[in-house]
DRENGUTOR-247965 format. One record per residue (C-alpha): residue number from 1; x, y, z. Coordinates in pm, 1 decimal, decimal comma. Layout:
// residues N
   n        X        Y        Z
 NUM        X        Y        Z
...
END
This chain:
// residues 421
   n        X        Y        Z
   1      0,0      0,0      0,0
   2    130,9    345,1    -87,9
   3    212,6    568,9    207,4
   4    -38,5    854,6    248,5
   5    102,7   1195,2    168,9
   6     61,3   1496,8    393,5
   7   -217,2   1741,0    298,5
   8    -18,1   2022,3    461,0
   9    204,7   2013,4    153,7
  10    -81,8   2116,3    -75,5
  11   -229,4   2412,8    110,8
  12   -164,2   2633,0   -193,1
  13   -441,7   2445,6   -372,4
  14   -695,6   2656,9   -184,9
  15   -645,0   2906,1   -471,9
  16   -689,1   3224,4   -273,8
  17  -1031,9   3134,0   -135,2
  18  -1147,5   3322,6    173,9
  19  -1451,2   3118,0    278,6
  20  -1463,8   2952,2    623,7
  21  -1351,0   2615,5    484,1
  22   -996,1   2742,3    423,6
  23   -943,0   2926,2    752,5
  24   -803,1   2638,3    960,8
  25   -490,6   2430,4    904,7
  26   -475,2   2056,3    959,4
  27   -261,4   2119,2   1269,0
  28   -532,8   2344,8   1413,8
  29   -804,9   2094,9   1334,1
  30   -617,4   1811,4   1500,7
  31   -622,5   2005,0   1829,0
  32   -999,8   1966,2   1840,5
  33  -1137,7   1715,7   2090,3
  34  -1471,2   1639,3   1922,6
  35  -1581,7   1301,5   1789,4
  36  -1471,5   1377,9   1434,0
  37  -1109,3   1435,7   1530,5
  38  -1064,8   1191,0   1820,5
  39  -1237,6    872,3   1703,5
  40   -958,1    767,6   1466,8
  41   -575,6    779,2   1488,4
  42   -393,3   1096,3   1389,1
  43   -290,3    966,6   1045,5
  44   -655,9    933,8    937,9
  45   -831,0   1212,7    746,4
  46  -1184,5   1220,4    895,1
  47  -1454,2   1286,6    635,5
  48  -1734,8   1098,7    808,2
  49  -1947,2   1254,4   1086,1
  50  -2134,4   1577,8   1005,6
  51  -1896,3   1829,6   1159,2
  52  -1744,2   2103,0    944,8
  53  -1381,8   2212,4    944,1
  54  -1463,0   2578,6   1004,8
  55  -1416,3   2836,7   1281,4
  56  -1726,5   2969,1   1453,1
  57  -1911,1   3244,4   1272,1
  58  -1812,7   3573,6   1443,2
  59  -2170,2   3663,3   1550,5
  60  -2206,1   3321,6   1713,3
  61  -1867,8   3342,1   1885,6
  62  -1952,6   3688,9   2016,0
  63  -2286,2   3569,1   2155,2
  64  -2120,4   3279,8   2336,4
  65  -1841,0   3499,6   2473,9
  66  -2093,4   3755,7   2598,4
  67  -2286,0   3483,2   2779,5
  68  -1970,9   3346,5   2942,7
  69  -1847,0   3692,4   3039,8
  70  -2182,0   3767,6   3206,3
  71  -2208,3   3426,1   3366,2
  72  -2533,5   3391,5   3169,9
  73  -2541,9   3012,4   3189,4
  74  -2879,6   2945,1   3346,6
  75  -3198,1   2800,0   3202,7
  76  -3331,4   2897,3   2857,2
  77  -3613,7   3149,5   2840,2
  78  -3823,1   3330,7   2583,3
  79  -3896,9   3303,4   2212,0
  80  -3599,5   3486,9   2057,5
  81  -3476,4   3167,7   1887,5
  82  -3808,4   3104,7   1713,2
  83  -3835,1   3471,1   1619,0
  84  -3487,2   3470,3   1461,4
  85  -3571,1   3151,4   1270,9
  86  -3900,3   3299,9   1147,3
  87  -3721,6   3610,3   1016,8
  88  -3455,1   3393,3    850,2
  89  -3722,9   3176,2    684,0
  90  -3905,8   3480,3    551,6
  91  -3587,7   3632,5    409,2
  92  -3422,4   3316,7    272,2
  93  -3716,9   3107,0    160,2
  94  -3999,9   3360,0    127,4
  95  -4191,1   3160,9    389,4
  96  -4385,4   3338,2    662,1
  97  -4553,5   3026,5    800,9
  98  -4381,0   3015,9   1139,9
  99  -4620,0   3133,8   1409,1
 100  -4423,5   3184,2   1727,8
 101  -4708,5   3057,7   1945,2
 102  -4696,2   2727,7   1754,1
 103  -4330,0   2654,4   1823,7
 104  -4140,1   2484,7   2104,8
 105  -3773,4   2464,5   2195,3
 106  -3633,1   2110,2   2217,2
 107  -3291,9   1980,5   2327,8
 108  -3185,9   1899,1   1971,1
 109  -3338,7   1776,7   1647,0
 110  -3344,8   1401,9   1715,1
 111  -3476,0   1433,6   2070,0
 112  -3733,6   1679,2   1936,2
 113  -3836,7   1424,8   1673,4
 114  -3885,2   1161,3   1942,0
 115  -4106,9   1397,6   2142,0
 116  -4313,0   1489,5   1834,3
 117  -4360,6   1123,6   1742,6
 118  -4478,1   1054,4   2097,1
 119  -4753,0   1311,2   2047,9
 120  -4899,4   1138,5   1740,9
 121  -4799,9    770,4   1773,3
 122  -4768,5    514,4   2049,1
 123  -4569,8    197,0   2116,9
 124  -4629,9    -53,6   1838,9
 125  -4726,1    212,9   1585,1
 126  -4525,6    264,3   1267,0
 127  -4287,1    531,4   1141,5
 128  -4208,5    540,3    768,1
 129  -3863,1    645,8    645,3
 130  -3717,8    677,7    295,0
 131  -3405,6    462,7    288,2
 132  -3114,2    501,7    267,4
 133  -3150,1    763,0    538,6
 134  -2980,3    909,7    846,5
 135  -2908,9    613,2   1079,5
 136  -3052,1    770,5   1399,5
 137  -3394,6    760,3   1232,3
 138  -3379,1    384,7   1286,1
 139  -3219,0    386,3   1630,1
 140  -3425,9    656,3   1798,0
 141  -3755,7    533,6   1652,5
 142  -3703,7    165,9   1732,2
 143  -3567,7    237,5   2080,2
 144  -3892,6    422,2   2152,8
 145  -4104,5    117,6   2066,6
 146  -4216,3    215,6   1715,3
 147  -4173,9     -2,9   1406,8
 148  -3968,0    140,3   1121,9
 149  -4125,4     85,3    778,4
 150  -3900,6    159,9    480,6
 151  -4002,2    330,7    157,5
 152  -3681,7    298,8    -49,0
 153  -3575,6    590,0   -266,2
 154  -3590,1    545,5   -641,2
 155  -3290,3    474,7   -862,1
 156  -3256,9    852,9   -904,2
 157  -3219,0    883,6   -523,8
 158  -3545,8   1078,4   -502,0
 159  -3869,5    990,5   -322,9
 160  -4058,1    716,4   -509,3
 161  -4431,8    799,0   -470,9
 162  -4534,5    438,8   -536,7
 163  -4297,1    301,1   -274,4
 164  -4406,5    569,9    -31,1
 165  -4775,9    493,5    -75,2
 166  -4710,7    122,4    -34,7
 167  -4521,5    194,7    288,8
 168  -4810,4    410,9    413,6
 169  -5053,3    123,7    349,9
 170  -4829,8   -120,0    538,5
 171  -4776,5    126,6    821,0
 172  -5151,0    176,8    870,7
 173  -5234,6   -194,3    851,5
 174  -5453,9   -307,6   1140,4
 175  -5568,8     45,8   1210,3
 176  -5250,8    149,6   1387,3
 177  -5133,6    509,1   1380,6
 178  -4844,8    603,9   1155,5
 179  -4606,7    889,7   1091,2
 180  -4364,9    968,6    810,6
 181  -4022,3   1094,4    919,9
 182  -3908,2   1306,0    625,3
 183  -3547,8   1418,0    574,9
 184  -3563,5   1752,2    389,5
 185  -3300,2   1798,3    242,0
 186  -3226,9   1428,6    238,9
 187  -2935,5   1286,2    435,3
 188  -2724,6   1109,2    297,6
 189  -2798,7   1175,3    -71,1
 190  -2810,4   1555,9    -57,4
 191  -3135,9   1563,7   -256,7
 192  -3340,5   1879,8   -204,7
 193  -3703,9   1783,8   -247,9
 194  -3896,6   2001,6   -491,7
 195  -4225,4   2171,2   -409,1
 196  -4403,0   1925,0   -638,5
 197  -4246,5   1628,1   -459,3
 198  -4345,0   1764,4   -119,0
 199  -4699,3   1831,1   -238,3
 200  -4718,9   1466,0   -341,0
 201  -4595,2   1361,2      2,9
 202  -4859,4   1575,7    170,7
 203  -5133,9   1441,4    -57,4
 204  -5042,2   1077,0      8,3
 205  -5009,0   1136,0    380,8
 206  -5356,8   1292,5    393,8
 207  -5503,7   1012,7    186,4
 208  -5372,0    746,0    421,9
 209  -5400,9    927,5    753,0
 210  -5026,1    950,9    809,8
 211  -4879,1   1243,4   1001,7
 212  -4554,4   1395,7    872,5
 213  -4259,2   1508,6   1083,8
 214  -3999,6   1687,8    868,7
 215  -3637,7   1693,8    984,0
 216  -3517,2   2015,3    818,9
 217  -3186,9   2057,6    999,2
 218  -2999,9   2096,8    666,5
 219  -3244,5   2355,5    530,0
 220  -2997,9   2648,7    522,6
 221  -2744,5   2434,8    332,1
 222  -2894,6   2437,6    -17,2
 223  -2639,8   2485,4   -294,0
 224  -2666,6   2668,1   -625,6
 225  -2913,9   2513,3   -866,6
 226  -3169,9   2410,7   -604,8
 227  -3419,6   2583,2   -378,4
 228  -3538,5   2475,7    -35,1
 229  -3913,6   2438,9     19,2
 230  -4031,6   2406,0    381,1
 231  -4263,8   2108,5    412,3
 232  -4514,8   2309,9    613,7
 233  -4531,3   2559,0    326,8
 234  -4705,9   2321,9     84,5
 235  -5081,5   2254,9     62,3
 236  -5194,3   1956,3    265,6
 237  -4916,3   1984,3    523,3
 238  -5127,4   2169,9    778,5
 239  -5133,0   1876,2   1024,1
 240  -4757,1   1820,2    999,4
 241  -4455,4   1925,0   1199,1
 242  -4110,6   2057,0   1115,6
 243  -3804,5   2070,3   1333,3
 244  -3517,6   2305,0   1250,3
 245  -3186,4   2407,2   1400,9
 246  -2876,9   2613,2   1326,2
 247  -2669,6   2310,8   1422,8
 248  -2556,1   2186,1   1082,2
 249  -2527,6   2514,7    891,8
 250  -2321,0   2689,5   1160,7
 251  -2145,0   2382,3   1309,0
 252  -2308,2   2400,7   1652,6
 253  -2365,6   2033,8   1736,2
 254  -2241,6   2069,7   2093,5
 255  -2445,9   2384,0   2159,9
 256  -2773,5   2196,7   2193,4
 257  -3102,2   2355,3   2080,8
 258  -3370,9   2313,9   1812,8
 259  -3712,7   2456,0   1728,1
 260  -4019,7   2237,7   1670,6
 261  -4283,6   2399,1   1449,1
 262  -4644,9   2286,8   1420,8
 263  -4869,7   2332,4   1120,9
 264  -5204,4   2504,6   1197,7
 265  -5387,5   2174,7   1248,5
 266  -5106,9   2031,6   1465,3
 267  -5079,7   2322,2   1709,7
 268  -5302,1   2149,1   1964,6
 269  -5077,7   1843,9   1956,5
 270  -4767,0   2054,1   2013,0
 271  -4924,4   2213,5   2317,7
 272  -4937,8   1865,0   2472,1
 273  -4560,2   1837,6   2465,3
 274  -4439,1   1793,3   2824,9
 275  -4320,4   2115,5   2981,3
 276  -3994,0   1957,2   3094,5
 277  -3880,1   1908,9   2733,2
 278  -3811,1   2281,7   2723,8
 279  -3565,4   2242,8   3010,5
 280  -3336,8   2024,1   2799,2
 281  -3183,5   2275,0   2556,7
 282  -2866,0   2457,8   2652,4
 283  -2929,7   2826,0   2725,8
 284  -2592,8   2910,8   2571,1
 285  -2695,6   2694,2   2276,9
 286  -3018,4   2888,0   2235,3
 287  -2822,3   3215,0   2239,6
 288  -2576,2   3078,9   1981,0
 289  -2847,4   2948,6   1746,7
 290  -3040,4   3273,9   1777,3
 291  -2730,6   3472,2   1680,3
 292  -2667,6   3239,4   1385,8
 293  -3013,1   3283,4   1234,7
 294  -3030,9   3653,8   1317,8
 295  -2679,6   3772,7   1232,2
 296  -2496,0   3485,3   1062,1
 297  -2627,9   3524,1    707,6
 298  -2314,4   3675,1    556,3
 299  -2097,9   3401,1    704,3
 300  -2341,4   3139,2    573,9
 301  -2322,0   3285,5    223,8
 302  -1942,3   3257,2    230,8
 303  -1972,6   2898,2    351,1
 304  -2216,3   2808,7     73,2
 305  -1976,2   2952,4   -184,0
 306  -1702,4   2727,7    -47,4
 307  -1926,1   2421,5    -33,6
 308  -2035,0   2481,1   -391,3
 309  -1671,0   2494,1   -499,7
 310  -1591,5   2177,7   -304,2
 311  -1887,6   1999,2   -459,6
 312  -1743,8   2066,7   -804,6
 313  -1392,7   1975,4   -692,9
 314  -1516,5   1645,4   -553,0
 315  -1681,5   1560,8   -883,0
 316  -1355,5   1622,6  -1068,6
 317  -1158,0   1421,2   -813,2
 318  -1395,5   1124,8   -830,0
 319  -1371,8   1124,1  -1207,2
 320   -991,8   1137,8  -1194,1
 321   -915,6    901,8   -907,3
 322  -1223,3    683,6   -848,2
 323  -1343,4    551,8  -1184,0
 324  -1627,9    310,1  -1141,3
 325  -1761,4    483,0   -830,5
 326  -2093,3    658,8   -883,0
 327  -2134,6   1019,5   -771,3
 328  -2448,1   1228,1   -811,2
 329  -2362,7   1584,6   -702,9
 330  -2575,8   1674,5   -400,1
 331  -2818,2   1965,5   -426,4
 332  -2786,3   2049,0    -58,0
 333  -2602,4   1956,9    263,6
 334  -2225,7   1902,0    262,8
 335  -2262,7   1526,4    227,4
 336  -2182,3   1321,8    -83,2
 337  -2320,1    972,4   -144,7
 338  -2070,7    755,7   -333,8
 339  -2192,6    433,5   -494,0
 340  -1912,3    179,0   -460,1
 341  -2120,9   -130,2   -537,8
 342  -1916,1   -196,6   -849,8
 343  -1611,6   -267,7   -632,2
 344  -1757,3   -596,0   -509,5
 345  -1688,1   -532,3   -141,6
 346  -1880,9   -694,4    142,8
 347  -2085,1   -487,0    386,6
 348  -2157,3   -763,7    635,0
 349  -1813,2   -780,9    796,6
 350  -1771,3   -476,5   1020,8
 351  -1437,7   -431,9   1190,1
 352  -1380,1   -496,6   1556,5
 353  -1403,3   -199,5   1787,7
 354  -1635,4      5,3   2007,2
 355  -1915,0    238,1   1903,6
 356  -1896,6    400,1   1561,6
 357  -1578,5    212,4   1473,0
 358  -1773,5   -114,0   1479,3
 359  -2012,3     26,1   1216,0
 360  -1740,5     50,8    950,0
 361  -1763,7   -216,5    681,5
 362  -1731,1   -277,7    308,4
 363  -1580,5     10,0    108,0
 364  -1561,5    234,6    414,8
 365  -1348,6    -30,7    584,1
 366  -1125,5    -53,0    278,5
 367  -1071,5    322,8    263,3
 368  -1003,5    344,1    635,6
 369   -756,1     56,3    642,6
 370   -577,5    115,6    312,0
 371   -614,6    490,5    251,9
 372   -643,7    619,6    609,6
 373   -959,8    810,0    518,7
 374  -1263,4    776,7    744,9
 375  -1603,0    775,9    572,0
 376  -1951,2    674,9    689,7
 377  -2035,5    316,5    595,1
 378  -2344,9    296,0    376,3
 379  -2495,6    -16,8    528,5
 380  -2600,9    168,9    846,2
 381  -2831,1    394,2    638,0
 382  -3073,8    107,3    574,3
 383  -3197,5    -56,5    255,7
 384  -3009,5     79,2    -45,5
 385  -2703,3    174,6    154,8
 386  -2494,6   -141,1    124,7
 387  -2188,1    -90,5    -92,7
 388  -2200,2    289,3    -60,3
 389  -2019,9    545,5    152,9
 390  -2106,6    895,1    272,3
 391  -1832,5   1156,5    242,3
 392  -1835,4   1490,7    424,6
 393  -1684,4   1752,1    192,9
 394  -1706,6   2041,1    441,5
 395  -1330,9   2064,5    465,4
 396  -1049,7   2245,7    288,6
 397   -981,9   2175,8    -79,8
 398   -634,3   2053,8     20,0
 399   -768,2   1792,4    261,8
 400  -1042,5   1689,6     18,4
 401   -792,1   1646,5   -264,7
 402   -554,4   1448,8    -46,1
 403   -831,1   1222,0     83,0
 404   -966,7   1130,5   -259,8
 405   -614,0   1085,5   -397,0
 406   -542,6    840,0   -114,1
 407   -866,5    655,5   -189,5
 408   -768,4    625,8   -553,5
 409   -428,6    486,1   -464,2
 410   -589,8    230,9   -233,8
 411   -809,6    104,4   -516,0
 412   -518,3     96,0   -757,6
 413   -313,9   -108,3   -510,3
 414   -575,8   -383,2   -491,3
 415   -479,3   -698,0   -673,6
 416   -761,7   -876,0   -851,5
 417  -1125,2   -851,5   -738,9
 418  -1165,0   -624,6   -437,1
 419  -1229,7   -810,2   -113,8
 420  -1253,4   -710,6    251,7
 421  -1113,5   -977,7    483,6
END
């Protein structure tokens, strides 16, 4: 196996960019103590978990510093977060459908989803997901006593209305209640659902008595060529819910807070959410997220410019170094879904190790072991994920180029049919 080269030697490839993705060196990033940078050994380039290699947006950093300087670290209070989100939605998406009285603060998006599902389903009821999809959709739903029913995406990686309707029928069988957990934009494929697609979802959900909960955490991260449509902004979605957060777009995963939003016909359900749920968010997190939505727009625009450039760079790198691997450029998020099924690798032999390390198999295992690049293994995303990997391209062009070059060398070094042993 060829020895990995050092991405520090190719920093000049950032080509004079000034966006947040080129502000931090590899040495600075390796000082971080978060999951992304501490799960694997220091020789591994981590392009797996959804953390970005960026500094904090100045308005967010200032809000956090002000809170610390004042000792303002008590319990969250007020509606400033929802108000900032409503103003952001009106400006960015032309959507004025957020009524502050029909919102609630939750600890984070996934815990908020669990609480919303508890309002409209019970143990033994069904939750539909479009696979392959974000792995916690399976874990959180099943751990709360609901059955996951898959509606696989089509070959174009978009929602298949026929598969979705069939899943709704199966979910409602026996008269049980059902919900559809929608990823909008979709993680891991980066698809941004169109208004027409979301209208179809709402129509089918109404027809079959299925309630929709839309995870819209990636909503601010829509790249050029696509437009985000809030699910609650389409006809027929009035009895649905959305949950949003500044977490992904401003890299605030550890500053916990999210906003649950009810459609007009779901407001009564949201008011049944237990009062103690609102005690879970971090007050400093709420302040940070509020600052992001209220004052972080310019920083976000710079980030989106960098992500758009990296999306194009990744396409060129895949074509040059990874022939035979399928890549459909994402329309949103900073996540790329790479189809490695043509490599003939096995996804049923995860490596030994604790936690997330044990979930690495197939092509992700190959690239970790032979290229020292950490990616998310596709098999954990459900049906349709086996043989694929998810790559986080929210990093510098130098690191991205080095990672894909290493991956290409690893494939070239294989002798005969690719196998994971």
